N, C-alpha and C positions, 0 to 999 in steps of 0.2 A: 272521683279520686283518680281515675285513669281511663284512657280511651280503650285500653286493652288489658284484660286480666291475665295474670299468669295462669290462674286456675279458677274455674267455676265449679263449686261443689254443689251438687243438687241433692238436697236432703240434709236436715240438721237433727238427725237422731244421734245415737251414740257414735256411729262410724263417721258421719259427716262432721260432727263437732270435734271429734278426736283428730281427724285429718286437718281441719281448719286451724286447730291449735298449733299443730306442728308446722303448717305452712306459714302461719302468722309469726311464729318464733323464727322461721327462716327468712322472714321479711319479704315474703312473696305476696304480690297483690292478688287477693283472694276474695271472690264473691261467693257467699253462701245463700242459696235460695231454698226456702223451706215452706212446704204446704201445711205443716202442723198436723200431720195425720199418722203419727207414729203408732205402730200396732200395739205396743205395750202400755199405752196410756190408760187402758182400762184396768191394768193390774194393780193390786193393792201395794205391791212393792217389788223392787228388783231383787231377785234371788241369786246370790253367789258372786256379786261384784264387790271386790275388796274395797272397803271404805264407804260403800253405798248399800250394803246388804239390808234389805227390808225397807229401804226408803222409796218413796213414790217416784216413778219414772219422770214425771213432770218436773220434779225438783232437780233431778240430774240435768235435764235439758236447760232449765233456767240458769243453773249454775254454770253450765258450759257456755251459754251465750254471754253471761256476765264476764267470764274469763276471757273470751274473745275480744271483749271491749277494751282490753288492755293493749291490743295490738293494732296500731293505726292502719296497717296494710290490709286489714280484714273488715269486710262489710257483710252484715247479715241482713237479709231482706226476706220478708214474708211474701210468698207468692207461688205461682205454679209455672214450671217450664213446660212449654208445649212442643218444642222441637229443638234438636241439636243437629246442625248441618256441618259436616266436615268440608274443609276447603284447604287449599294450599296454605300452609303456615298456621293452621289452627281451626277454630270452630266458631260458628255463629249460633248463639243461644237465644232463642225467642221465648219471651215470657208472655203469660196470659194477659197481662196488662198492656201489651203492645210494645214494651221496650225490647230492644235488641242489644245483646252484649257480645263482645268479641273475646275469645279466650285462646290461650296457647294449649291448655290442657283442660279436660273435663273429668270430674269424678262423680260417678253415679253412686249415691248412697240413699236411694229412694225407698228402701225397705220392701218387705213382702206383705201381701194380704193373706190372712189366714182364712181357710174355708172349712169350718167344722161341719159335722153331720147336720142334716136338715131335720132337727128334732125340735118340736114346738117347746118354747120356754127356755131353750138352752142359752140363747144370746144374752138374756138378762144377767146371767151369772158368769159370763165369759170374763176370764182374768181374775176371778176370785175363787169360787167353789167349782167352777168348770175351767179346766186348764189342759194344755197339750204337752207340757214338759215337766216331768217329775223333778228334774234338777232345779228348775225355777220355782216350782210351787209345792213339791213333795213335802218339804219340812213343815209348811203351814197345815198340810192335810194329814200329818203323821198320826198313826194309831187310830184313825177314823175308819168307819165302814165306807169303802170306796167302790166305784164301778169304772170299768174301762169300756167305752163304746168304740168298737173297732172290729174289723174283720181282716182275714188274711194275714200276711206277714207282719203288718203293723200291729195287729192285735196280739199276737204271741210275744213279739218283742216288747211291746209296751207293758203288757200285764206282768211279764217276768221281771222287767226292770222295776216296776212299782212295788214289788214284794219287799224291796229294801226299806219301805216306809210304813207299811202296814201288812198285817196278816189276814185282813178281812177284805178280800177282793172278789168281785164278780165280773166276769168278762161277758159283756152284752154284745152279741154279734149282730143283733137286729135283723135276724133271718138266718138261714142255714149257714153253719160254720164253714169257712173256706180255708181250712188248714188241715194238715196231715194228722193221722192217728198218733204219730210220734210226738208232734207238737201238742196235741191234746193231752197225751200222757205226761209230758213235761209240765204243762200247766197244772194239771190235777195233782201232780207230785209235789208242786210248790204250794198246794192249798188253794189254788185259784178255781173257783166254781165257774161253770160255763152255762150261760142261758141264751138260747137261740130264738126266743120269742121276739115278735115285732114290737118295737117301742112306739107308743102314742105320743108321749110328752114327758116332761119332767114336772115334778110337783114341788110346792113350796109351802112354808108355814112361817108366818110373821116375817115375811121378806127373805127368808133363808131357804135354800134348796134342802129338801128333805127326802126326796125319793124319785124313782122312775116309774111311770105308769105305762103298763103294757096295753096292747089293743084288747086283750081279754078282760081288762078292767082291774087286774090285780096290781098291787104296788110293791115295789122293792124299796125298802127304806135305805137311803144312802145319804151321806153328808157331803160327798164330793164326787166329781166325775172327771176322769181323764179321757179325752177324746182324740181320735185320729183326725188330724187337720192337715190338708194339703196346702202348700204354699204357692202363691201366684205373684208375679211381678205387680207391684202396686202401680207402677208407671209403665207406659208402652214405649218409653224411650229406647230401651235395650233392643226391642224387636225392630223399631224403626231404624236404628243404627246398623242393624244386621249383625249384632254381636253373636258370637258362638255361645251355645249353651252346653252345659255339662250333660253327660248321659242321664236319662230319666232315672229317678229313684222312687221308692214308695212315698217319699215326702214331697217331691216336686219334680216337674219336668221343665222348670223355668229358671234354674240356677245358672247364673252367668259364669262361663268358664274364664278363669283368670290364672295368671302365673303366681308364684309365691309372693309377688310384690303388688298384686292387684291390677296388672296390665291385662286388658281384654284383647280380643282378636283384632280390634281396630286400633291402630297406633294413636297414642295420645288420649285415648279414652280408658280411664281406670274405673274400677268398681270396688266397693268395700261394704262390709256389713252383711245383713241377711240376704241381699241380692245375689251374693256369690258364696253363701255358706250352706253346707249340707246339714249342719246342726246350728240353728240360730240361737245365739246367746248374746247378752249385752257385753259381757267381758270379751268375747271373741270379736264383736263388732268394734269395740274400742281399739283392740290390738290391730285389726285389719285396716282400720282407718289411719292409724299411725304409720303402719308399714307402707301403705299406698302413698301417703304424703311424702315420706322419705324418698320413695322411688320417683315421684313426680319432681321433687326438687333436683334430684340427680339428672333427670332427663332435661330439665330446663337449663341446668349448668352446661 
């Protein structure tokens, strides 16, 4: 299509597709490279995205790719980007398949990798009855007996927030509780029970999560679990480029620092979506991708 792209968008999740759509409508030569590893593909549906509420994430991504097909200046390519090298006038983007592309701008929309607690059996139910965000999954788990697996600040914040969806919550600290007496009083005042026993595994019946098994052999019957999950960069491109990260938070120490329009600390490199979000949500990713694309167009002009 061209020997030089206006923008290479790395990642075709909600943020990358949203950015590519705006860039395509602005008639900018855009290459989208996607590894097809979006973190929410395991989820039963997207929660809280207007027009897509409850629909499978894969359906959103397929629709987004179809819409990009209407814009001749946009190409979507499956693959992995292994390096981005800045040089005078732009960037060289190297792909795993050996191809090399030149770009004036680069947008990182590679997403984040979730690291839930290391509890046996948890991974099987990730994205369905095991979740990390009540705003994304709380509605589906409403009025059920739930547990929160977390400790410290994330435990108290998460359990208190979840009380908006159910009044049957047990906070499992998986060892001695690491929060203040005031926090404990707040939790118990909201009806949250606290259990500090060590967890052995989760249990299931007929393929559905039905409880938490402790090391002492006893079982706590539960229908869903909200777990503290730290976020890590899915790609090492941000670190390799030397991008500045935001101050560490209980959620992540790897959030890319950006201005309100997605510009990173390296001129010409933008970021959008979960890679630069303190609160990862699909709706926010769509918005940040759109804003970053507008900013990119302005810098190209």
